[in-house]
N, C-alpha and C positions, 0 to 999 in steps of 0.2 A: 308360150302362152302364160299369162299371169295366173297365179293360183290364188285361192283363198285358204289361208291357214288359220284354223280355228283352235284356240287353246282353252283347255279346261280350267277349272278354278285355280288361280295362282296364289291367292292369299299371302301376298307379300314375299313370295319365294323368288326373288329377283335373279339370283345366280342360276337357279334351275331354269328360269325363263330364257336366259341367255344361252344356256346349254341346249335347250330345246330348239330355239331358233337356229342355232348353228347346225344341229343335227338335221333339221328340216331343210337346211340350206335356203332359208328365206331370202328372197331377192327384193330390191327396192320397189319393183312394180307389183309384188305380191301384196294382196290385202291381208292384214293381220286382224283377226276378230277374237276378242276375249268374251267368254260366256258369262262374265260377271264374277263377283267376289274377287276383285283384284287385291283387296286389302283385308286386314285383320288376320291375326294369328301368326303371321310370318315376320321375319326380321326387317324387311325393307319395303314397306308399302309405298313409301314416297317414290322410290326408284321405279317401281312397277308402273305407278300412275304416270310418272314423267315420261317413260318410254312410250306409253300409249298416246300421251298428249303431243309429244314432240315428233314421233315418227310419222311421216306421211303415209297415207293408205292404212290407217289403223282405226278400228272401231271397237268399243266395249259396250256390251249391253248391261242394263241395270240388274245387279244381283241383290239378294236380300241383305247382304252386308252393306253395300253402298246405300241401299234404301234406309237402313237403320241410321246411318250417319246423316242422311238428308232429313230424316224425320226426328232427329235428336233422341233416338231410342238407344240408350247406352247400357251395354253389359260390359263385362270385364274386357273382352276383345276390343270393343270400340274405345274404351278408356285408354287402352294401351296404344292404339293407333293414333288417337288424339295427341298423346304425349310424344309418340315417335315423329309425328309430322310437325309438332311445335308451331312456329309462326306460320307455317304453310297450311295449317289445318283448315281454317275458314275458307281460304281460296280454293283448296282442293274440294271441299264439300260443295262449293258453288259450281265447280266443274261437274261433280257427280250429278247435280240436279239436271244437267243437260243430257244425260245418258238415255238412249232409247231403251225400250223394254223388249225389243226384238230386232232381228236383222234377217233379211231374206234376199236371196238372189235366184238366178235361174236353176241353181243346183240344190240348194239347201235352205232350211229355215234354222235360225239360231235363237234360242231363248235360254234364260238362265236355269229355270226349274221345270217348267211344264207348259203344255198347251192342250187344248181340246180339239179333237178332230172335227172337221166340217165347219169350222168358224174361222174366218179370215183373221190374220194376226192383229190387224188394226182394231178388231172388235173383241179381242180377248181381254179378260179382266187382268189388270196389272198385278193384282195380288197373286194370281195363279202363275203368271209369266215369271215373276221374280222369286216366288217361293216364300212369301211372307207367312207369318203364323196364321193369319186369316185364310190365305190361299191354300195352305196345307190342310186346314180344317175342311175347306170346301172340297178339295180333292178327295180327302178321306171319306166324305159323305157321298161323293159321286161314285167312287170306286172302292167300296169297303172290302172287297175280296182280292185286291191286287193293286198294281201301279197304273198310273195314267197311261204310260207308254205300252202297257199290255193291250190297251184299247185304241191305240193310235192306228187309224185305217187310211189316212191320207197317203197319196202316192209320193209326194215330195218328202225326202228324208228330213228328219229333225235332229238337231245337235243340241245338247244341253249339258248342264253340270249339276251342281247343288247337292245331290245325294252321292256320297262316295260309293263307287261300284266295287271297290277293292283295288288291288294293285294293277289290274287290267281294266281297260274300258269295257263298257257294255255295248256290244254290237249285235244287232239282230235284224235279219231280213233285208239287209242293205238299206234300211230306212231309219233305224233307231241307233243313235250314237250318244252314249252317256260318257262324258270325258272327265268327270271328277274322279281321279285316281289317287287322291289323298296326299298330294305333295306336301302340304303343311304338317302332315302327320308322319312324315318320313317314308312315304311310299314313292309314287311316281308322279311326274307331270306329263300330261299327254296332249297331243294335238292331232287334228284331222286335217289333211290337205285335200282340197277338192279343186277341180273335178276328178282327179285321179283316185280319190277316196283312199289315200294312204295314211296309215296311222304312224305317228312318231311318238316316242316316249323316252324320258330320261329319268334316272333315279334321283330322289331327293338326297341332299347332302346331309340332312339331319332330321330328327323329329322336331321341327321348328316350333311347333305350338308348345310342346313341353318346355323347350329351352326359353322361348319368349315369355311364357306364362311365369316361369320362375324369375327370370331376369327383371321383369317389370313389376313384380308384385309390390315391392316397397315403394317405388315411385308412384304407382297407381294409388296405393293406400294413403300416401302422403297428400295426394291431390284431392282426396275425397272431402266432402263438407262436414267433417267431424264436429266443428263448433255449432252446427245447426241441427244435430241429431238430439232428440229428446233423451234424457238420461238413461231410461231403461233400454232404448234402442241402441245407444252407444255402447252400453255394457255388453249387450248380446252380440253386437258386431265385433267387438274386440275378442270376445270368446270364440266366435265362429272363425275368424281369420287366424287366430293364434293356433288353431288345431292343425292347419295345413301350411304354416309359415316356416321359412328357414330361420336360422338362429338370429341373423341380423334383423329380420322383420319382426320376430318375436320380441327382441329387445326393444324395438321402436314401439311396438304395441304395448309393452309393459310401461314404457315411459308415458305413452298416451293415457294408460289407465291411471298412473300416478297423478298426471296432470288433472284428469277429471276428478279424482278423489280430493286433490288439493283445492279445487274450485268449490266442491261441495262442503269441504271442511271450513271454508271461509264464510258460510252462511251466518254464523253467530256474529262475526265481525261486521258483515253487511247489515244485519239487524241493528246492531249498536250504532253504526254510522247513519243509518236511515233515521233513527230516533234523534240523534244529535243534530243532523241537518234540519229535520222538521222543526225541532224546537227553536232553531236559530232564525227561521224565515217567517216573514209575514204571510198572510193568506195569498196576497198577490204574488209574492215570491215563490210560494209553493206552486201556484198555477203555472208560472212560467218556467218551472224546473223540468228538465227532461225526464225525471223520475217522479213526476207529480202524483201519479196514482199511488205509488208506494209511500210517498211522503205523507199524503193525506191520511192513509191508513195508519202510519206510524204516529202522526200527531193525535189522531183520535183513539189511540190505544187498541187498534184492531189488527195490528201487524204482529204476527208471531212466526215461528219457523215454518209452520204449514203454509201460511199465507205467502211467505217469502218464496217458498218452493214453487208455488203456483205462478208467481211473477217471474221466476227464473227457471223455466222448464228445459233450457238448453245451456250449454257452455257459453254461447255468444250472448244470450240474454243476461247471464250472470256477470260476464266480463263488462258488458255495456253498463249494467247497473252500478257495478263497482266503480267504473270510471266516472260516472256521473256524480258519485258520492265522494270522489277524491281518493279512492283506494286503488292500488295496483295489485293485480292478481298474477300468478305465474303464467308465462307464455306457453303456448302449445309447442311440443317438440317438433323440430324440423328434420 
């Protein structure tokens, strides 16, 4: 008889997923169901996604981490996944858009984070099902003194992930099955097989999130839009990231700090160049110039260091102004 094998939050832990499927002795006619959060934090999100996409009889429900990618809400974990997936990222996100928010058969219900008793799955709020920040707030308001599953009274068992239960799954009353056992944090990856309701678990091979976070820190920082940050925000970001960076990343951040300082040190040269260019152009020439606003101020004697700082609030604005005036400024460190 074909089984349904439901796997807790995988978070890019592909080797552990293969170990778990071997231990559960999954067969081609068994249905594989992921509770969501296939990606982020682990070393191989692309491989995990590919397995679910290419293996027949496989379903994954929408987790809050997939939803973040779909909605373009990026924190550090999502930035890492985007770099890990590279050219496959956009197409993978398009696939994530197709994920259902729940799965149900005659034996169980599967959601990523939570559900409310007495309401059909099709009528549940997506935010609650997937565990978005808004959904978590709503649950906290509904159940201020406990967890949603403490109040689950429906007869059909519910299987979920999202909240790490510890190294062991949360199993209660034969109806409550919490399967997030912290694989990406170095604990276990867990699955539930139905209709036999057998639990399978394998240990993680490493604290993947700690390793991945360190390994990808510098690539993520290099990929951030530093040229578009206002000067005060750029200075604060360099200080903040330097406090937790490794030696190579600190060196790069110091090079970034030097680059920013060199750009700001070029303001007097920019002021001189603006005055020179303004004096050499006619009024029509000023109007057609890409730095027209700055040049009119320079021609009228209204441009000083303070005014120039307002016109160049970011590195990109400074570099663009310099280029329009025929000056070359230092390039950002790569």
